[in-house]
Every structure is written in C-alpha cells, then in structure tokens.
KOLDREN-214255 format. One line per field, with one value per residue: residue number from 1; chain; x, y, z of N, C-alpha, C in turn. Coordinates in Angstrom, 3 decimals, padded with zeros to 6 digits. Each point is the difference from the previous one (the first is absolute). Last residue first. Layout:
<atoms>
num: (NUM; ...)
chaine: (A; ...)
nc1: (X; ...)
nc2: (Y; ...)
nc3: (Z; ...)
cac1: (X; ...)
cac2: (Y; ...)
cac3: (Z; ...)
cc1: (X; ...)
cc2: (Y; ...)
cc3: (Z; ...)
</atoms>
This chain:
<atoms>
num: (100; 99; 98; 97; 96; 95; 94; 93; 92; 91; 90; 89; 88; 87; 86; 85; 84; 83; 82; 81; 80; 79; 78; 77; 76; 75; 74; 73; 72; 71; 70; 69; 68; 67; 66; 65; 64; 63; 62; 61; 60; 59; 58; 57; 56; 55; 54; 53; 52; 51; 50; 49; 48; 47; 46; 45; 44; 43; 42; 41; 40; 39; 38; 37; 36; 35; 34; 33; 32; 31; 30; 29; 28; 27; 26; 25; 24; 23; 22; 21; 20; 19; 18; 17; 16; 15; 14; 13; 12; 11; 10; 9; 8; 7; 6; 5; 4; 3; 2; 1)
chaine: (A; A; A; A; A; A; A; A; A; A; A; A; A; A; A; A; A; A; A; A; A; A; A; A; A; A; A; A; A; A; A; A; A; A; A; A; A; A; A; A; A; A; A; A; A; A; A; A; A; A; A; A; A; A; A; A; A; A; A; A; A; A; A; A; A; A; A; A; A; A; A; A; A; A; A; A; A; A; A; A; A; A; A; A; A; A; A; A; A; A; A; A; A; A; A; A; A; A; A; A)
nc1: (-152.144; 004.927; 004.198; 004.575; 002.897; 004.541; 003.602; 002.029; 003.298; 004.362; 003.083; 001.810; 002.202; -000.318; 001.062; -000.338; -002.271; -001.710; -002.643; -002.046; -003.395; -003.251; -003.877; -005.133; -004.873; -002.314; 003.100; 003.813; -000.239; 000.996; 004.316; 002.152; -000.661; 002.252; 004.216; 000.703; -000.292; 003.620; 003.522; -000.801; 001.007; 004.562; 001.757; -003.165; -003.834; -003.898; -001.460; -002.842; -001.150; -001.710; -001.816; -001.549; -002.978; -002.165; 000.744; 002.422; 003.007; 000.419; -002.516; 001.984; 003.815; 001.104; -000.954; -002.508; -000.425; -001.234; -000.371; -000.825; 001.676; 001.366; 000.058; 002.437; 002.081; 001.863; -001.123; -002.434; -004.259; -000.084; 000.991; -003.070; -003.002; 001.051; 000.032; -003.989; -001.464; 002.114; -001.467; -003.812; 000.488; 003.907; 004.998; 004.467; 004.196; 002.146; 003.328; 001.153; 002.701; 001.594; 000.447; 001.967)
nc2: (-003.467; -001.099; 003.826; 003.815; 003.056; -000.628; 001.044; 004.570; 001.014; -001.324; 002.849; 003.237; -002.233; -001.931; -001.310; -003.954; -004.848; -005.629; -005.303; -005.732; -004.975; -003.667; -001.242; -001.610; -001.033; 001.858; 001.798; 002.295; 004.528; 003.079; 001.086; 003.289; 004.747; 002.004; 001.646; 003.965; 004.058; 001.462; 002.010; 004.214; 003.470; 001.454; 002.601; 003.951; 000.354; -002.696; -004.907; -004.146; -005.442; -004.239; -005.278; -004.588; -004.807; -004.633; -003.111; -003.260; -001.499; -002.108; 001.753; 003.845; 001.299; 003.923; 004.546; 004.634; 004.679; 005.516; 004.373; 004.703; 004.517; 003.562; 000.574; 001.998; 000.859; -000.039; -004.496; -003.900; -000.690; -000.368; -004.331; -003.502; 000.076; -001.727; -004.818; -002.024; 000.027; -003.290; -004.449; -000.884; -000.710; -003.736; -001.880; 003.266; 003.745; 005.271; 004.722; 005.556; 004.962; 005.412; 005.566; 005.097)
nc3: (015.064; -000.195; 000.651; 001.229; 002.022; 001.301; -002.765; 000.262; 003.603; -000.697; -002.219; 002.644; 004.484; 005.010; 004.898; 003.189; -000.927; 000.902; 000.023; -000.413; -001.595; -000.007; 003.467; 002.339; 001.691; 004.448; 003.422; -001.616; -000.690; 003.740; 001.376; -002.362; 000.647; 003.536; -000.831; -002.554; 002.194; 002.428; -002.695; -001.619; 002.706; 000.216; -003.868; -001.394; -003.116; -003.391; -002.958; -003.468; -001.568; -003.444; -001.992; -002.690; -001.060; -000.096; 004.651; 001.683; -004.179; -004.704; -003.978; -002.000; -003.236; -002.800; 002.750; 001.793; 003.240; 002.187; 003.840; 003.372; 003.147; 003.098; 005.498; 004.512; 005.283; 005.206; 003.159; 000.990; -002.334; -004.723; -001.736; 000.014; -003.819; -004.420; -000.319; -000.912; -004.718; -002.622; 000.202; -002.509; -004.651; -001.838; 001.075; 000.418; 000.389; 000.923; 000.415; 001.459; 000.271; 001.511; -000.272; -000.529)
cac1: (-001.406; -000.981; -000.994; -000.673; -001.328; -000.998; -000.269; -000.961; -001.513; -000.752; -000.576; -000.932; 000.270; -000.264; -000.080; -000.108; 001.093; -000.102; 000.953; 000.004; 001.327; 000.908; 000.618; 001.530; 000.537; -000.971; -001.330; 000.172; -000.400; -001.561; -000.439; 000.507; -000.658; -001.380; 000.203; 000.227; -001.205; -000.939; 000.398; -000.181; -001.429; -000.395; 000.552; 001.341; 000.301; 000.779; -000.302; 001.247; -000.564; 000.973; -000.056; 000.968; 000.181; 000.532; -001.261; -000.976; 000.251; 000.703; -000.622; -001.141; -000.057; -000.191; 000.957; -000.410; 000.880; -000.045; 000.221; -000.179; -000.744; -000.045; 000.015; -001.089; 000.215; -000.518; 000.980; 001.295; -000.045; -000.487; 001.306; 000.820; -000.612; -000.039; 001.554; 000.242; -000.410; 000.443; 001.312; -000.228; -000.495; -001.512; -001.205; -000.697; -000.740; -000.380; -000.605; -000.095; -001.029; 000.407; -000.191; -000.823)
cac2: (-000.058; -000.966; -000.864; -000.902; 000.525; -000.451; -001.143; -000.318; 000.547; -001.091; -001.047; 000.722; 000.979; -000.301; 001.178; 001.390; 000.773; 001.528; 001.106; 001.279; 000.925; -000.319; 000.996; -000.365; -000.712; -000.416; -000.634; -001.333; -000.798; -000.106; -000.927; -001.299; -000.713; -000.160; -001.458; -001.252; -000.268; -000.261; -001.216; -001.042; -000.155; -000.525; -001.309; -000.027; 000.625; 000.935; 000.679; 001.321; 001.123; 000.619; 001.333; 000.501; 001.451; 000.455; 000.910; -000.124; 000.766; -000.654; -001.323; 000.300; -001.254; -001.067; -000.859; -001.418; -000.598; -001.601; -000.348; -001.507; -000.336; 000.562; -001.229; 000.142; -000.252; 001.016; 001.293; -000.474; 000.135; 001.118; 000.856; -000.064; 000.286; 001.616; 000.458; -000.205; 000.996; 001.297; 000.019; -000.014; 001.144; 000.439; -000.777; -000.931; -001.001; -001.453; -001.041; -001.600; -000.809; -001.573; -001.001; -001.018)
cac3: (000.277; -000.922; 000.776; -001.185; -000.284; 001.007; -000.213; -001.252; 000.237; 000.865; -000.829; -000.712; -001.238; -001.315; -000.568; 000.856; -000.849; 000.310; -000.201; 000.676; 000.169; -001.167; -000.148; -000.167; -001.077; -001.165; 000.775; 000.257; -001.030; -000.423; 001.121; -000.378; -001.110; 000.375; 000.796; -000.655; -000.706; 000.803; 000.390; -001.002; -000.109; 001.644; 000.196; 000.192; 001.400; -000.092; 001.319; 000.140; 000.817; 000.786; 000.401; 000.654; -000.305; -001.410; -000.474; 001.027; 001.271; 000.957; 000.599; 000.781; 000.530; -001.110; -000.601; -000.073; -000.967; -000.246; -001.257; -000.075; -001.338; -001.170; -001.064; -000.990; -001.276; -000.843; -000.025; 000.728; 001.439; 000.323; -000.217; 001.304; 001.351; 000.268; -000.094; 001.417; 000.802; -000.375; 000.864; 001.318; 000.478; -000.001; -000.856; 000.569; -000.854; 000.739; -000.826; 000.471; -000.363; -000.464; 000.685; -000.615)
cc1: (-000.819; -001.405; -000.839; -000.850; -000.725; -001.446; -001.087; -000.490; -000.843; -001.317; -000.810; -000.345; -001.126; 000.624; 000.052; 000.005; 000.037; 001.114; -000.195; 001.164; -000.195; 001.379; 001.054; 000.576; 001.601; 000.343; -001.029; -001.055; 000.243; -000.257; -001.350; -000.813; 000.365; -000.726; -001.580; -000.020; 000.231; -001.296; -001.108; 000.268; -000.397; -001.516; -000.469; 000.432; 001.296; 000.173; 001.245; -000.454; 001.258; -000.581; 001.115; -000.295; 001.261; 000.258; 000.788; -001.193; -001.148; 000.302; 000.811; -000.588; -001.048; -000.367; -000.236; 001.223; -000.754; 000.706; -000.262; 000.250; 000.047; -000.660; -000.209; -000.245; -001.291; 000.452; -000.468; 000.725; 001.129; -000.068; -000.501; 001.073; 001.123; -000.740; -000.113; 001.375; 000.099; -000.842; 000.559; 001.369; -000.528; -000.412; -001.246; -000.953; -000.588; -000.708; -000.207; -000.666; 000.246; -001.256; 000.626; -000.283)
cc2: (001.430; 000.036; -000.893; -000.843; -000.735; 000.244; -000.437; -001.543; -000.116; 000.683; -001.016; -000.947; 000.400; 001.127; -000.220; 001.353; 001.364; 000.835; 001.339; 000.966; 001.212; 000.613; -000.674; 001.316; -000.355; -000.980; -000.265; -000.688; -001.494; -000.953; -000.318; -001.023; -001.288; -000.647; -000.354; -001.181; -001.174; -000.481; -000.537; -001.327; -001.159; -000.471; -000.871; -001.498; -000.006; 000.550; 001.321; 000.878; 001.083; 001.279; 000.710; 001.492; 000.503; 001.466; 000.425; 000.875; -000.021; 000.801; -000.807; -001.275; 000.128; -001.354; -000.966; -000.742; -001.514; -000.389; -001.521; -000.474; -001.572; -000.743; 000.920; -001.043; 000.155; -000.146; 000.973; 001.491; -000.047; 000.385; 001.633; 000.867; -000.141; 000.502; 001.533; 000.548; -000.046; 001.274; 001.371; 000.136; 000.259; 001.372; 000.314; -000.753; -001.027; -000.530; -001.309; -000.598; -001.335; -000.754; -001.391; -001.192)
cc3: (-000.712; 000.066; -000.995; 000.880; -000.978; -000.252; 001.018; -000.338; -001.165; 000.395; 000.555; -001.087; -000.607; -000.800; -001.478; -000.733; 001.003; -000.840; 000.273; -000.401; 000.534; 000.171; -001.215; -000.605; -000.189; -001.114; -000.857; 000.544; 000.091; -001.380; -000.608; 001.059; -000.416; -001.060; 000.408; 000.533; -000.891; -000.630; 001.040; 000.484; -001.067; -000.154; 001.204; 000.053; 000.169; 001.517; -000.077; 001.126; -000.050; 000.647; 000.585; 000.024; 001.174; -000.445; -001.390; -000.414; 001.086; 001.406; 000.871; 000.778; 001.375; 000.800; -001.055; -000.930; -000.176; -000.889; -000.296; -001.458; 000.455; -001.219; -001.390; -000.897; -000.839; -001.434; -000.880; 000.175; 000.725; 001.476; 000.443; -000.085; 001.213; 001.255; -000.019; 000.442; 001.461; 000.534; -000.126; 000.645; 001.577; 000.510; 000.235; -000.853; 000.747; -000.871; 000.437; -001.030; 000.457; -000.466; -000.479; 000.864)
</atoms>
C-alpha cells in the first residue's frame, strides 16, 4: 500500500502549484484536491484552505511534499502537512471523502 501525503495550503492557486511541484519532484500521484472553508475564514490570509493528497512510496511522498511545501509557501502559505506511511483500511475510506 502506498503512503499518503496531506498538505493543507491557503487557496486554490497554491494547491495547484503545490500539486504541480510535487508531481515534478518525485514519482507520485496527486490523488485529489479538497477544500475547507473554516468558520474564521475572514481572519485568514486567504479565506479558503485546500488540501493536496499525494500518493507514492514513503521516500517519494517525502520528496514531493518538500517540493510542494516550498512552492505553496512562495504563494500564500502552508497550514499543515502530514505523511501517513501505511494508511489503514478505515483511513483509506476517509481519504476518499471530498468536499469538491
């Protein structure tokens, strides 16, 4: 089973740029982009938080996440990042949920 990287960024444009950087940096697949408009959106630098879901080996996901994080920081910023090396079946089900 592949690892999954989750990168939350501010704004849709940053999510696309991060996904592009991740794809070019390592042998990964961008599985999905998702959105979240938090309750305090008006206080954020950009009122929309996007998550980029990246799949591949642990090493490839780590390299892709590093590239994606740099790219997103150059635009709007990163909220959080996390890598799940071997998601459980239940986590896999949750990863398929999308608000888009």
